[in-house]
C-alpha positions in Angstrom: 0.0 0.0 0.0 1.3 3.4 -0.9 2.5 5.5 2.0 2.0 8.8 0.3 -0.8 9.9 -2.0 -0.3 12.2 -5.0 -0.7 15.8 -4.0 -1.6 18.7 -6.3 2.2 19.6 -6.1 3.1 16.2 -7.4 0.4 16.0 -10.1 1.8 17.4 -13.3 -0.7 19.2 -15.7 -1.3 17.4 -19.0 -0.1 20.4 -20.9 3.3 20.2 -19.2 3.5 16.4 -20.0 2.6 17.0 -23.6 5.3 19.8 -23.9 7.9 17.4 -22.5 6.6 14.7 -24.9 6.9 16.9 -28.0 10.6 17.2 -27.1 10.8 13.5 -27.0 9.4 13.4 -30.5 12.4 15.4 -31.7 14.8 13.3 -29.5 13.6 10.1 -31.2 12.8 11.4 -34.7 16.3 12.6 -35.5 18.0 9.2 -34.7 15.1 7.2 -36.2 15.4 8.8 -39.6 19.2 8.9 -39.3 19.2 5.1 -39.0 17.2 4.9 -42.2 19.3 7.4 -44.1 22.5 5.5 -43.0 21.6 2.6 -45.4 22.2 5.0 -48.3 25.8 5.4 -47.3 26.4 1.7 -48.0 23.7 0.9 -50.6 24.1 4.0 -52.8 27.4 5.8 -51.9 29.6 2.8 -51.5 30.8 3.3 -47.9 32.8 0.2 -46.8 32.1 -1.8 -43.6 34.9 -0.1 -41.7 33.6 3.3 -42.7 30.1 2.3 -41.5 31.6 1.2 -38.2 33.7 4.3 -37.6 30.8 6.6 -38.5 28.7 4.8 -35.9 31.4 4.5 -33.3 33.4 7.7 -33.0 30.7 10.4 -32.9 28.8 8.5 -30.3 31.9 8.0 -28.2 32.6 11.7 -28.4 28.9 12.3 -27.5 29.3 9.9 -24.5 32.3 11.9 -23.3 30.6 15.2 -23.5 27.3 14.0 -21.8 28.6 13.9 -18.2 30.3 17.3 -18.6 27.0 18.7 -19.9 25.1 17.0 -17.0 27.4 18.7 -14.5 27.1 22.1 -16.2 23.3 21.8 -16.3 23.0 20.8 -12.6 25.2 23.8 -11.6 23.9 26.6 -13.9 22.8 29.8 -12.3 20.3 31.5 -14.5 17.0 33.3 -14.3 15.7 30.7 -16.8 16.7 27.9 -14.5 19.2 25.1 -15.1 17.9 23.5 -18.3 15.9 25.6 -20.7 18.6 27.6 -22.5 20.7 24.5 -23.3 17.6 22.7 -24.7 16.9 25.6 -27.0 20.5 26.0 -28.2 21.1 22.3 -28.6 17.8 21.8 -30.6 18.8 24.5 -33.1 22.3 23.2 -33.4 21.0 19.7 -34.1 18.8 20.9 -36.9 21.5 22.9 -38.7 24.0 20.1 -38.5 21.4 17.5 -39.6 20.8 19.4 -42.9 24.5 19.8 -43.7 25.6 16.3 -42.9 23.4 14.8 -45.6 24.5 17.1 -48.4 26.4 14.2 -50.0 27.0 13.9 -53.8 27.9 10.7 -55.6 30.2 12.7 -57.9 32.5 13.4 -55.0 35.2 11.0 -54.0 34.4 8.3 -51.4 37.0 9.7 -49.1 35.6 13.3 -49.3 32.0 12.1 -48.6 33.2 10.0 -45.7 35.1 12.8 -44.0 32.5 15.4 -44.8 29.8 13.2 -43.2 32.0 12.2 -40.3 32.8 15.8 -39.3 29.2 17.1 -39.5 28.0 14.0 -37.6 30.3 15.1 -34.7 28.7 18.5 -34.7 25.3 17.0 -34.8 26.0 14.8 -31.7 27.5 17.8 -29.9 24.1 19.5 -30.4 22.3 16.3 -29.3 24.3 16.4 -26.0 23.4 20.1 -25.4 19.8 19.3 -26.0 19.2 15.8 -24.6 21.0 15.9 -21.3 19.2 18.9 -19.8 16.0 17.8 -21.6 16.0 14.4 -19.9 16.8 16.0 -16.6 13.7 18.2 -17.0 11.6 15.0 -17.0 13.2 13.6 -13.9 12.5 16.7 -11.9 8.8 17.3 -13.0 7.3 15.2 -10.1 8.3 13.5 -6.8 5.5 10.9 -7.0 6.4 7.2 -7.8 3.5 6.6 -10.2 3.3 10.2 -11.6 6.8 9.7 -12.9 5.7 6.7 -14.9 2.8 8.7 -16.2 5.1 11.5 -17.4 7.4 9.1 -19.1 4.5 7.2 -20.6 3.1 10.4 -22.2 6.5 11.3 -23.5 7.2 7.9 -24.9 3.7 7.7 -26.5 4.4 11.0 -28.3 8.0 10.0 -29.1 6.9 6.7 -30.6 5.3 8.4 -33.5 8.8 9.0 -34.7 9.1 5.3 -35.2 5.7 5.1 -36.9 6.6 7.9 -39.4 10.3 7.1 -40.0 9.7 3.8 -41.8 7.6 5.5 -44.4 10.8 7.1 -45.6 11.8 3.8 -47.0 8.9 4.1 -49.5 9.7 7.7 -50.4 13.5 7.3 -50.8 13.4 4.4 -53.2 10.3 5.4 -55.2 11.5 6.9 -58.6 8.2 8.9 -58.8 9.4 10.9 -55.7 13.2 11.1 -56.3 15.5 9.9 -59.0 17.8 8.2 -56.4 18.0 7.6 -52.7 21.1 9.8 -52.7 19.1 12.8 -53.9 16.3 11.9 -51.5 18.3 12.2 -48.4 19.7 15.5 -49.4 16.3 17.0 -49.8 14.4 15.1 -47.1 17.0 16.1 -44.5 15.7 19.7 -44.7 12.1 18.6 -44.2 13.1 16.4 -41.3 15.3 19.0 -39.6 13.0 22.0 -39.6 9.9 20.4 -37.8 12.2 18.4 -35.5 14.0 21.5 -34.4 10.7 23.3 -33.7 9.7 20.2 -31.6 13.0 20.3 -29.7 12.4 24.0 -28.8 8.9 23.3 -27.3 10.1 22.1 -23.8 12.5 25.1 -23.5 9.7 27.5 -24.3 6.7 25.9 -22.4 8.0 23.9 -19.4 8.1 26.0 -16.3 11.4 26.4 -14.3 12.4 28.6 -11.4 15.3 31.0 -11.4 18.5 29.5 -9.9 20.4 32.8 -9.6 20.4 32.5 -5.8 21.2 28.8 -5.5 24.4 27.8 -3.8 26.0 26.1 -6.9 29.7 26.0 -7.6 30.7 28.7 -10.2 31.1 27.5 -13.7 34.2 29.3 -15.0 37.6 28.6 -16.5 39.4 28.8 -13.1 37.2 26.0 -11.8 37.8 23.6 -14.7 40.0 21.3 -12.7 37.7 21.1 -9.7 34.7 20.7 -12.0 36.3 17.7 -13.7 37.1 16.2 -10.3 33.5 16.7 -9.2 32.2 15.0 -12.4 34.4 12.1 -11.6 33.2 12.0 -7.9 29.6 12.2 -9.1 30.2 9.2 -11.4 31.6 7.2 -8.5 28.8 8.2 -6.1 26.1 7.3 -8.7 27.6 3.9 -9.4 27.8 3.1 -5.7 24.0 2.9 -5.9 23.4 -0.8 -6.7 19.9 -0.1 -8.2 21.3 2.4 -10.6 24.0 0.0 -11.8 21.3 -2.5 -12.5 19.2 0.0 -14.5 22.3 1.1 -16.6 23.4 -2.5 -17.3 19.9 -3.8 -18.2 19.2 -0.8 -20.5 22.7 -1.2 -22.1 21.9 -4.9 -22.9 18.3 -4.6 -24.1 18.7 -1.4 -26.1 22.1 -2.0 -27.7 21.6 -5.7 -28.5 18.5 -4.5 -30.4 20.3 -1.7 -32.1 23.2 -3.9 -33.2 20.8 -5.7 -35.5 18.2 -2.9 -36.1 20.3 -1.4 -38.9 20.3 -4.8 -40.6 16.5 -4.8 -41.0 16.6 -3.5 -44.5 19.1 -6.2 -45.6 17.3 -9.0 -43.8 13.9 -8.2 -45.3 15.0 -7.4 -48.8 17.5 -10.3 -49.1 15.8 -13.0 -47.0 12.2 -12.4 -48.1 12.6 -10.9 -51.6 15.9 -12.4 -52.9 17.6 -9.0 -53.0 15.0 -7.3 -55.1 14.6 -3.8 -53.5 11.7 -3.0 -55.9 9.7 -6.2 -55.1 10.1 -5.5 -51.3 7.6 -2.7 -51.7 6.3 -1.4 -48.4 7.4 -4.4 -46.3 10.6 -2.8 -45.0 8.5 0.2 -44.0 5.8 -1.9 -42.5 8.1 -3.7 -40.2 9.1 -0.5 -38.3 5.8 1.2 -38.8 3.5 -1.6 -37.5 6.0 -2.3 -34.6 5.9 1.4 -33.6 2.1 1.5 -33.8 1.9 -1.6 -31.6 4.1 0.1 -29.1 2.1 3.3 -29.2 -1.4 1.8 -28.8 -0.7 -1.5 -27.1 2.7 -1.6 -25.3 2.9 1.8 -23.6 -0.7 1.8 -22.2 -0.4 -1.9 -21.1 3.0 -1.4 -19.5 1.9 1.8 -17.7 -1.0 -0.1 -16.2 1.2 -3.1 -15.4 3.6 -0.9 -13.6 0.8 0.5 -11.3 -0.7 -3.0 -10.6 2.4 -5.2 -10.2 5.3 -2.7 -9.8 7.9 -1.4 -12.1 10.3 -4.3 -11.8 7.7 -7.0 -12.5 6.4 -4.9 -15.4 9.9 -4.8 -16.9 10.4 -8.5 -16.5 7.1 -9.5 -18.0 7.5 -7.1 -20.9 11.0 -8.4 -21.8 9.8 -12.0 -21.5 7.1 -11.2 -24.0 9.7 -9.7 -26.4 11.8 -12.9 -26.2 8.8 -14.8 -27.5 8.6 -12.3 -30.3 12.3 -12.8 -31.3 11.7 -16.6 -31.5 8.7 -16.0 -33.6 10.6 -13.8 -36.0 13.0 -16.7 -36.7 10.2 -18.9 -37.9 8.0 -16.3 -39.5 10.6 -14.8 -41.9 9.5 -17.0 -44.8 10.7 -16.1 -48.4 7.8 -14.9 -50.5 5.4 -14.6 -47.5 6.4 -11.4 -45.8 3.0 -10.9 -44.1 3.8 -13.7 -41.7 6.2 -11.5 -39.7 3.3 -9.2 -38.7 2.1 -11.9 -36.3 5.4 -11.5 -34.3 5.4 -7.7 -34.1 3.1 -7.2 -31.1 5.3 -9.5 -29.1 8.6 -8.2 -30.4 7.6 -4.6 -29.7 7.3 -5.2 -25.9 11.1 -5.1 -25.5 12.1 -1.7 -26.7 8.6 -0.3 -26.4 8.5 -0.7 -22.7 12.1 -0.1 -21.9 12.3 3.7 -21.5 8.9 4.2 -20.0 9.8 2.0 -17.1 13.6 2.7 -16.9 13.4 6.5 -17.0 10.7 6.4 -14.2 13.0 4.1 -12.2 15.9 6.4 -12.7 13.9 9.3 -11.2 13.4 7.1 -8.1 17.1 6.4 -7.9 17.9 10.1 -8.0 15.9 10.4 -4.7 18.3 7.8 -3.2 21.3 9.9 -4.2 19.7 13.0 -2.7 19.2 11.1 0.5 22.8 10.0 0.5 24.5 13.3 -0.6 22.0 16.1 -0.1 22.4 17.0 -3.7 19.8 17.1 -6.5 21.7 15.9 -9.6 19.2 15.0 -12.3 21.6 16.2 -15.0 24.4 14.0 -13.9 22.3 10.9 -13.5 20.6 11.5 -16.8 24.0 12.0 -18.4 25.4 8.8 -16.9 22.3 6.7 -17.8 22.4 8.0 -21.4 26.2 7.7 -21.5 25.7 3.9 -21.0 23.1 4.0 -23.8 25.3 6.0 -26.2 28.5 4.1 -25.6 26.5 0.9 -26.2 24.9 2.4 -29.3 28.4 3.2 -30.6 29.5 -0.4 -30.0 26.3 -1.6 -31.5 26.9 0.4 -34.7 30.4 -0.9 -34.9 29.1 -4.5 -34.3 26.7 -4.1 -37.2 29.6 -3.7 -39.6 31.4 -6.5 -37.9 28.4 -8.8 -38.3 28.2 -7.9 -42.0 31.9 -8.8 -42.3 31.5 -12.0 -40.3 28.7 -13.5 -42.4 30.4 -12.2 -45.6 27.4 -10.3 -46.8 27.8 -8.1 -49.9 24.8 -6.3 -51.3 26.4 -6.2 -54.8 26.4 -10.0 -55.1 23.5 -12.1 -56.3 21.5 -13.4 -53.4 21.8 -17.1 -54.6 25.6 -16.7 -54.3 25.4 -15.7 -50.7 22.5 -17.6 -49.2 24.6 -18.6 -46.1 25.4 -14.9 -45.5 21.7 -13.9 -45.7 20.8 -16.8 -43.3 23.6 -15.6 -41.0 22.2 -12.0 -40.9 18.7 -13.5 -40.1 20.2 -15.5 -37.2 21.9 -12.5 -35.7 18.8 -10.4 -36.3 16.7 -12.8 -34.1 19.0 -14.3 -31.5 21.5 -11.6 -30.7 18.9 -9.2 -29.1 17.2 -12.1 -27.5 20.4 -13.0 -25.7 20.9 -9.4 -24.5 17.3 -9.4 -23.2 17.7 -12.6 -21.2 20.9 -11.3 -19.5 19.1 -8.0 -18.7 16.2 -9.9 -17.1 18.7 -11.8 -15.0 20.3 -8.6 -13.8 17.0 -7.0 -12.8 15.6 -10.1 -11.0 16.5 -8.6 -7.6 16.1 -4.9 -8.2 14.7 -3.6 -4.9 13.4 -0.1 -5.2 9.8 -0.8 -4.6 6.9 1.7 -4.3 7.1 1.4 -0.5 10.8 2.0 -0.4 10.6 5.0 -2.8 7.8 6.6 -0.8 9.8 6.1 2.5 12.8 7.9 0.9 10.5 10.6 -0.4 9.0 11.1 3.0 12.5 11.4 4.6 13.5 14.0 2.0 10.4 16.0 2.6 11.0 15.8 6.4 14.6 17.2 5.8 13.3 20.1 3.8 10.7 21.0 6.4 13.3 21.0 9.1 15.5 23.6 7.2 
């Protein structure tokens, strides 16, 4: 039984939840379409496997290094606009500009020029993503103190954000339809503009509409050049203190495994569907590549997120996570049997099960992270949403970089070459299919094992919250 009821202070107005969710749409739309456009680098511009791996790996490692620094800056910013809003605004604009420039690639240029041009602009894009995403995520963590209201905030945000994954797969149809564009290379140059502008506007919405109080009078450590050394030391100390919390280590490790095992093979979706189901005929594959992502995202939006939110309230966040991931394991097994050449419609049966893995992950895990931040405040007396958000997403992004690199490694291991006739590389195609189904399943099972004894229950979270409120009232 809950020890504390939701008060009007803890209840967040729907408008504020929606404003936060619109930011999540930008946060997910940029990478969702980026993943689709990336296929053009190999399929149409001739990037090699090592180029693919480096483009995935280095910018995200750079991003992962800058995230903790940004988290510390955000947590200690003195401003009349608060700690987060100005960074969200600047980062959103920076992302949009870099996104447009990074896709201005021309086949007439040399492969080396296109590679380095894209590489440099992708680093700028990920720097903008850091400026935006770290304080943006921290905004969500600090919107409510209530155990279940935190899940509601993240559920609304993830529901809105999931539309990115509904919309993004439609770009497969547009990019490779000659009635729209003469080539996919031309398509990405033009579509990048139409993606960047609305996404940038969405990224600016939280900065404009989510309320925040002035921090001019807060007792934060000054952010200036003379304090660089002590600031880096404090970032290191914050890392150590965060990872001392066992529950937080479990959240990071489980997210790393589920999300990045999935992303290792997600970029192979195009190749698996086209070459396994349609014998390498891109034209014959029609809408089926798009439908895989689109229907999966629709299932997440209208089935997974509402069901998981309800499960979380009824059985608790940990059990909701374990059940959801268990359902996704069934989905991965089904995908192995239902990818039948010439019968693409069969895979639709597996999608509702498959979608429970990624679809439930951040709704539950981001809510759990907010609970863990309360434990840190109880231990240290500091409120560090930015640092915890940065560390959590640092794990995601380092893993995402590794996942991108592993995608290229998998292509190399199985010996897949899109320029060869499919009948000459059937073993390679079957190898891609096997990795596609069983690699993320393995990551999910290990994550479930790690989370089996996660112990931040509703009762414990409310006890911590009550102690924190008692401290504040005594001051």
